[in-house]
C-alpha positions, 0 to 999 in steps of 0.5 A: 427545510428537510432537504439542507438537514438531510445534507448536513446529516453525514457531514456531522456523521464524518465529524464523528467518526473522525472524533472517535477515531482520534479518541480511541488512537489517543487511548490505544497504545498498540495503534500509536506504536505501530503507527509511529514505527511505519513512519520512522519507516517512512522517514528512513526511506526518504533520508536513507541515501543521505544517511548512507555511510558509503556510495551503496553501489561502490565495489570494493573485491578486496573486502568481499563477505565481511562480517558486521564490523564497526566499519560496516555495521551490517557487513559487506556483500559479494562485492565488497559494497557496504550492505548497511548503505544498500539497506538504507537505499533499498527501504526507499525503493521498497516503500516507493513501489508499495505506496505507487502500488496502493495509490494505484489500486486505490484511485483507480478502485475508489473512482470505478467503484463510486461511478458503478455504483451510482449508474448502476443498470447494465455499466454496473453488470458489465463491471462486475463481469469485468472485475470476475475476469480480472480475478482469474488473474492474480496481481503477481501474474499481471505483473509478471505478463507486463514485464514480458510485455514491457520488460522488467523494472520497478515500474512495471511491477507496480503497475502490474500489482496495482491493477491486480489489487484494483477490482477488490477495492472496487468491489467494496467501494462499490458496495459502500457507495450503493448503501449511500446511493439510497440515503435521503440526502442523494435524493436531496441532492437529486431533487436540487438538480445536481450534477451526477458528477457532483453528487459521486464526488462531493456527497457520497465520495466523502461518505466512503472515505473510511473504507478507502483508509481501511483498504490502504492499510490492508493492502499496504502489507501485501503490496511490500510483500509482493514487491519483494517477492518479484524482486527476488524472481528478478522482475523488480528492480535492476542491478546496481539498484536493490530493494530488500527483495532483491538483497534477498535474492543476492544473500541466498546464494551465499547464506551459509557463509554470509547469513547477514545479507539475508538477516537484516533485509528479512527483519526489515520486511518482516517487522514493517509487515507486522506493524502494518498489519496491526496498524490496519487491525486497530485502524478499522476498530477505530472507524467501525465501532461495532469491531471494538465492541 
């Protein structure tokens, strides 16, 4: 009867963690507020193209560099395009790019970290040396190398930055999976003759989900900043489309005459990154009772 109880114990632990997290979130206004702000950004990114009052790429040279007004809430740019319309559409590109980066890094790092931890031996040692090699190339460098190879574009920089983040997440998941590998429920599953794939993905993986949630919340702000920086340098999304980084690059050329071109995308990036950082910090406390104390 020992084996079934050891297999049930992790399920109870996961339920307890989820309950503590929900209880903490319900009573903590900072976590709730930052979560609501992030949700508003996500909704804005999804419906932005339908809310835009003008065609974001429509040129009107006769109304270039107009300050904010009732007709153009955020003014117009050098080509007479409505900044508010471009700002709304850019929100979608920025969020899609950031979530794409984290998805690549999280899924790849999760699977690779779990596999290396469970297999161990030479495969684990070689994986660690490979991670050490990848750490020599920061995510921005990886993205620039891919841009030089395949040309600029949003997809290219998303893949590059995502692979740049992957080793750090894989290392953290590997460390957690090694701890879980030594637990009694894994030995019980092995004794019952379960395949390695079933043990990894049905028993060890659910007990590492809190770590991947935390890593996603940590890395999203960095992904937003990195993608904005690459777009600012001209490696990311290409004209006539724009994300907030590209809007900063266009606005910095005339910042002394039209500061609103830089102001609005800057505020959007700062507020979003700040809320993600707060949300990530509070989420770590919700998932880890030691940090709450």
